[in-house]
C-alpha positions as CSV (number, residue, x, y, z in Angstrom):
1,X,28.9,-82.7,203.8
2,X,31.9,-85.0,204.5
3,X,30.6,-88.6,204.1
4,X,32.7,-91.4,205.7
5,X,32.1,-95.1,205.7
6,X,33.0,-96.4,209.2
7,X,35.1,-99.6,209.8
8,X,32.7,-102.6,209.8
9,X,33.5,-103.4,213.4
10,X,32.1,-100.1,214.7
11,X,28.7,-100.1,216.5
12,X,25.8,-101.0,214.3
13,X,22.1,-100.3,214.5
14,X,20.9,-103.0,212.2
15,X,21.9,-105.7,209.7
16,X,20.1,-105.9,206.4
17,X,19.6,-109.0,204.1
18,X,17.3,-109.8,201.1
19,X,15.4,-113.1,200.7
20,X,16.2,-115.3,197.6
21,X,13.4,-115.0,195.0
22,X,12.8,-117.3,192.1
23,X,15.8,-117.5,189.8
24,X,19.3,-119.1,189.7
25,X,19.9,-118.8,193.4
26,X,17.0,-121.2,194.1
27,X,18.1,-123.7,191.4
28,X,15.6,-125.8,189.5
29,X,14.3,-128.1,192.2
30,X,12.5,-127.9,195.5
31,X,15.6,-129.3,197.2
32,X,17.9,-126.6,195.9
33,X,15.4,-123.9,196.8
34,X,15.1,-125.2,200.4
35,X,18.9,-125.3,200.6
36,X,19.1,-121.6,199.6
37,X,16.5,-120.5,202.0
38,X,18.1,-122.4,204.9
39,X,21.4,-120.8,204.1
40,X,20.1,-117.3,204.0
41,X,17.9,-117.9,207.1
42,X,20.8,-119.3,209.1
43,X,22.6,-116.0,208.8
44,X,19.6,-113.8,209.6
45,X,18.6,-116.0,212.6
46,X,22.1,-116.0,214.0
47,X,22.6,-112.3,213.6
48,X,19.4,-111.4,215.3
49,X,20.9,-112.7,218.6
50,X,23.3,-109.8,218.4
51,X,21.4,-106.9,216.9
52,X,18.2,-106.0,215.0
53,X,17.9,-107.6,211.5
54,X,15.7,-106.7,208.6
55,X,15.2,-108.9,205.6
56,X,13.7,-107.5,202.4
57,X,11.3,-110.1,200.9
58,X,9.7,-110.2,197.5
59,X,5.8,-110.1,197.5
60,X,5.6,-113.7,196.2
61,X,8.0,-115.1,198.7
62,X,6.4,-114.3,202.1
63,X,5.5,-117.9,202.8
64,X,9.0,-119.3,202.5
65,X,10.4,-116.4,204.5
66,X,7.9,-116.9,207.2
67,X,8.7,-120.6,207.4
68,X,12.5,-120.1,207.7
69,X,13.1,-116.8,209.5
70,X,12.9,-116.3,213.2
71,X,10.0,-114.3,214.5
72,X,12.6,-111.8,215.8
73,X,13.7,-111.0,212.3
74,X,11.8,-108.0,210.7
75,X,10.5,-108.5,207.2
76,X,9.8,-105.7,204.7
77,X,8.3,-106.3,201.2
78,X,9.8,-105.1,197.9
79,X,10.2,-106.7,194.4
80,X,13.6,-108.5,194.0
81,X,15.6,-110.0,191.3
82,X,18.3,-111.5,193.6
83,X,19.4,-111.6,197.2
84,X,22.9,-110.2,197.5
85,X,22.2,-107.2,199.8
86,X,25.9,-106.2,200.1
87,X,25.9,-105.4,196.4
88,X,22.5,-104.3,195.3
89,X,21.7,-102.5,198.6
90,X,23.1,-99.2,199.8
91,X,26.5,-98.6,201.4
92,X,25.8,-96.8,204.6
93,X,28.0,-93.8,205.5
94,X,28.0,-91.1,208.2
95,X,28.3,-87.3,207.9
96,X,31.5,-86.5,209.7
97,X,30.2,-83.1,210.8
98,X,27.0,-84.2,212.6
99,X,26.9,-88.0,212.3
100,X,23.8,-88.2,210.1
101,X,23.2,-91.4,208.3
102,X,23.7,-91.5,204.5
103,X,23.2,-94.4,202.0
104,X,25.2,-94.5,198.8
105,X,23.2,-95.6,195.8
106,X,25.8,-97.0,193.4
107,X,24.8,-97.9,189.9
108,X,24.1,-101.6,190.1
109,X,24.1,-103.6,186.8
110,X,24.3,-107.2,188.1
111,X,28.1,-107.4,188.5
112,X,29.1,-106.0,185.1
113,X,26.0,-106.9,183.1
114,X,26.5,-110.7,182.6
115,X,24.1,-112.4,180.3
116,X,22.4,-114.4,183.1
117,X,21.7,-111.5,185.5
118,X,18.5,-109.4,185.9
119,X,18.7,-106.2,188.0
120,X,15.8,-103.9,187.1
121,X,14.2,-104.5,190.5
122,X,17.4,-104.8,192.5
123,X,18.5,-101.4,191.1
124,X,15.7,-99.8,193.3
125,X,16.6,-101.6,196.5
126,X,19.2,-99.1,197.7
127,X,16.8,-96.1,197.9
128,X,14.1,-98.4,199.3
129,X,16.4,-99.6,202.2
130,X,17.7,-96.0,202.7
131,X,14.1,-94.8,203.2
132,X,13.4,-97.5,205.7
133,X,16.6,-96.6,207.6
134,X,15.9,-92.9,207.5
135,X,19.1,-92.3,205.6
136,X,19.9,-89.5,203.1
137,X,20.5,-91.0,199.6
138,X,23.9,-90.2,198.2
139,X,23.8,-90.8,194.5
140,X,26.9,-92.0,192.7
141,X,27.8,-92.3,189.0
142,X,30.1,-95.3,189.7
143,X,29.0,-98.8,188.7
144,X,29.9,-100.5,191.9
145,X,28.9,-103.0,194.6
146,X,29.5,-103.2,198.3
147,X,31.6,-106.3,198.0
148,X,33.9,-104.5,195.6
149,X,35.8,-102.6,198.3
150,X,36.7,-102.7,202.0
151,X,37.5,-99.7,204.2
152,X,39.4,-99.2,207.5
153,X,37.3,-96.2,208.5
154,X,40.4,-94.1,208.7
155,X,40.8,-93.2,205.0
156,X,42.0,-96.4,203.4
157,X,40.2,-98.5,200.9
158,X,41.0,-101.9,199.4
159,X,39.8,-102.6,195.9
160,X,40.5,-104.6,192.7
161,X,41.4,-103.5,189.2
162,X,39.0,-106.0,187.6
163,X,35.9,-104.8,189.4
164,X,36.3,-101.0,189.6
165,X,37.8,-100.6,186.1
166,X,36.6,-103.8,184.4
167,X,34.6,-104.2,181.3
168,X,30.9,-103.8,182.1
169,X,31.5,-101.4,184.9
170,X,33.8,-98.4,184.6
171,X,36.5,-99.2,181.9
172,X,36.4,-95.5,180.8
173,X,37.6,-94.3,184.2
174,X,41.2,-93.9,185.4
175,X,42.3,-95.1,188.8
176,X,42.5,-91.4,189.8
177,X,38.8,-90.9,188.8
178,X,37.6,-93.9,190.7
179,X,39.6,-92.9,193.7
180,X,38.1,-89.4,193.6
181,X,34.5,-90.8,193.6
182,X,35.3,-93.1,196.5
183,X,36.8,-90.1,198.4
184,X,33.6,-88.2,197.8
185,X,31.3,-91.0,198.9
186,X,33.3,-93.1,201.3
187,X,35.7,-90.5,202.7
188,X,38.8,-92.4,201.7
189,X,42.2,-90.8,201.0
190,X,44.3,-93.7,200.0
191,X,43.5,-96.7,197.8
192,X,45.3,-100.1,197.7
193,X,44.7,-101.6,194.3
194,X,44.9,-105.4,194.2
195,X,45.4,-106.9,190.7
196,X,42.5,-109.3,190.8
197,X,40.3,-111.6,192.8
198,X,40.0,-115.4,193.2
199,X,39.9,-117.7,190.2
200,X,36.3,-119.0,190.6
201,X,35.1,-115.4,190.8
202,X,35.7,-115.0,187.1
203,X,33.4,-117.9,186.1
204,X,29.7,-117.8,185.2
205,X,28.2,-116.6,188.5
206,X,31.2,-114.7,189.7
207,X,31.7,-111.0,190.4
208,X,34.9,-110.6,188.4
209,X,37.1,-110.0,191.5
210,X,35.3,-108.8,194.6
211,X,37.8,-107.9,197.3
212,X,35.6,-109.1,200.2
213,X,36.5,-112.7,199.5
214,X,40.2,-111.9,199.3
215,X,41.1,-109.3,202.1
216,X,39.4,-107.4,204.9
217,X,40.4,-105.0,207.6
218,X,40.4,-106.7,211.0
219,X,41.2,-103.2,212.3
220,X,43.0,-100.1,210.9
221,X,46.5,-101.2,210.0
222,X,45.6,-104.9,210.2
223,X,44.4,-107.0,207.2
224,X,43.0,-110.5,207.1
225,X,44.0,-112.1,203.8
226,X,42.9,-115.3,202.1
227,X,45.8,-117.8,201.9
228,X,45.5,-120.7,199.5
229,X,48.5,-122.9,200.4
230,X,48.0,-125.8,198.0
231,X,50.1,-125.3,194.8
232,X,47.5,-127.5,192.9
233,X,44.9,-124.7,193.2
234,X,45.3,-121.7,190.9
235,X,44.6,-119.4,193.8
236,X,48.0,-120.4,195.2
237,X,49.6,-118.0,192.9
238,X,46.8,-115.4,193.1
239,X,46.9,-115.1,196.9
240,X,50.7,-115.0,196.8
241,X,50.5,-112.0,194.5
242,X,47.8,-110.4,196.7
243,X,50.0,-110.9,199.8
244,X,53.0,-109.4,198.0
245,X,51.0,-106.4,196.9
246,X,49.7,-105.8,200.5
247,X,53.1,-106.3,202.0
248,X,54.4,-103.4,199.9
249,X,51.6,-101.1,200.6
250,X,50.8,-98.5,203.3
251,X,47.5,-97.1,204.6
252,X,46.3,-93.5,204.5
253,X,48.5,-92.7,207.6
254,X,51.6,-94.2,206.0
255,X,51.6,-97.3,208.1
256,X,52.7,-100.7,206.7
257,X,50.0,-103.3,207.1
258,X,50.1,-106.2,209.5
259,X,48.9,-109.2,207.5
260,X,47.0,-112.0,209.1
261,X,46.7,-115.1,206.9
262,X,43.5,-117.1,206.9
263,X,44.4,-120.5,205.4
264,X,41.9,-121.9,202.9
265,X,40.1,-125.2,203.7
266,X,41.5,-128.4,202.1
267,X,38.8,-128.9,199.5
268,X,40.0,-127.8,196.1
269,X,36.9,-128.3,193.9
270,X,33.1,-128.0,194.4
271,X,30.0,-127.7,192.3
272,X,27.9,-124.6,191.7
273,X,24.1,-124.5,192.0
274,X,23.8,-125.9,188.5
275,X,26.1,-128.8,189.4
276,X,29.1,-127.6,187.4
277,X,32.3,-128.4,189.3
278,X,35.2,-126.0,189.4
279,X,37.9,-124.6,191.7
280,X,36.6,-123.6,195.1
281,X,36.7,-120.0,196.3
282,X,36.0,-121.0,199.9
283,X,37.3,-118.1,202.0
284,X,37.1,-117.3,205.7
285,X,37.8,-113.7,204.9
286,X,34.1,-113.4,203.8
287,X,32.7,-113.0,207.4
288,X,30.5,-110.2,208.8
289,X,30.9,-108.4,212.1
290,X,27.9,-107.7,214.3
291,X,27.6,-106.1,217.7
292,X,29.6,-108.4,220.0
293,X,29.9,-111.1,217.4
294,X,31.5,-112.5,214.2
295,X,29.4,-114.6,211.7
296,X,32.0,-116.7,210.0
297,X,31.8,-119.1,207.1
298,X,32.3,-122.8,207.6
299,X,32.9,-125.3,204.9
300,X,32.5,-128.8,206.4
301,X,36.2,-129.0,207.2
302,X,36.4,-129.2,211.0
303,X,40.1,-128.8,211.2
304,X,40.3,-125.8,208.9
305,X,37.0,-124.3,210.2
306,X,38.4,-124.5,213.8
307,X,41.7,-122.8,212.8
308,X,39.9,-120.0,211.1
309,X,37.5,-119.5,214.0
310,X,40.5,-119.3,216.3
311,X,42.2,-116.7,214.2
312,X,39.0,-114.6,214.0
313,X,38.5,-114.9,217.8
314,X,42.1,-113.6,218.3
315,X,41.6,-110.7,215.9
316,X,38.3,-109.7,217.3
317,X,38.7,-110.0,221.1
318,X,35.5,-109.8,223.1
319,X,33.3,-111.0,220.2
320,X,31.6,-114.4,220.0
321,X,32.5,-116.3,216.8
322,X,29.6,-118.2,215.3
323,X,30.5,-120.5,212.4
324,X,27.7,-121.1,209.8
325,X,27.9,-123.6,206.9
326,X,28.4,-121.3,203.9
327,X,28.8,-123.9,201.1
328,X,25.3,-123.3,199.7
329,X,26.0,-119.6,199.5
330,X,29.3,-120.1,197.8
331,X,27.7,-122.5,195.3
332,X,25.6,-119.5,194.3
333,X,28.5,-117.1,194.0
334,X,29.1,-115.5,197.4
335,X,29.3,-115.8,201.2
336,X,28.0,-114.4,204.4
337,X,29.5,-110.9,203.9
338,X,28.0,-110.8,200.4
339,X,24.4,-111.3,201.6
340,X,24.5,-108.8,204.4
341,X,24.9,-105.1,204.8
342,X,25.6,-103.4,208.1
343,X,24.0,-100.1,209.1
344,X,26.3,-98.1,211.4
345,X,25.0,-96.3,214.4
346,X,24.4,-92.6,213.7
347,X,24.4,-89.8,216.2
348,X,21.3,-87.6,216.3
349,X,21.3,-84.6,214.0
């Protein structure tokens, strides 16, 4: 079989999410729990206006899910440790020969086995979702998460050194070995290695450099890239290095990339769910595409939010851009792309 991960803007059958269970995502008060549930529900409820949505809910969390989720959103029950479906769930692929649906089951260890994470239950979510979707499970020996790479659907993958070969994941592997496994599972032929991710992503609840907050394919040959323009923020130099790297790279077809900069909002610092303030990683790159729509992050900065929404509308003509407040998601370590996973449309076998 020749598995290939389609570009995220291709036709989808469904969008998958997971519901936040007890743990750090809910915080230590009823107020922070409600804030988390509202944030996750806003994404599911917006997405279901465009395509079917399924949310995996823990057996002890049915009441909160029922209260917050639209009646149009399908709920399925399974034990959960966390709620970042992009990472713990499967990565869907298609068989290039007959279009059958596959689901990659990466090794998930809570973003490199940090001391705060639990993942025994989440490690079983990929095959659970695959079964519900009717997909063939594609096992992988790579410690990886869906937010750790981004593909153009034509053979090119974006990734970061600190995720794919970082301590706690795959430090024993060479770049060539990582690329070989991604070629087998995602169907990629060319990898663009970025040196690192955003500054905050290396703090307590970070992923150590997920690419889906830094750069994303708007289309083959065209990349949306996070642009921190304020020299007072450490990501000013980080994004400059990323942009320089991408400007010198080519895709699997040998084309230079057209780079579309998404300026960061003005706010430079914000608290996490525990109230610890640090540099923001607010990024409009972390959006998700649905059939006929774009679910985009908003950060309570009307001017910056409007600029980003306008750029996304230009890059995705014919799609409706829906801006959702993502600050509660980012306080917990991710964004809209991080809590969702698209299931591409498969042709009948």
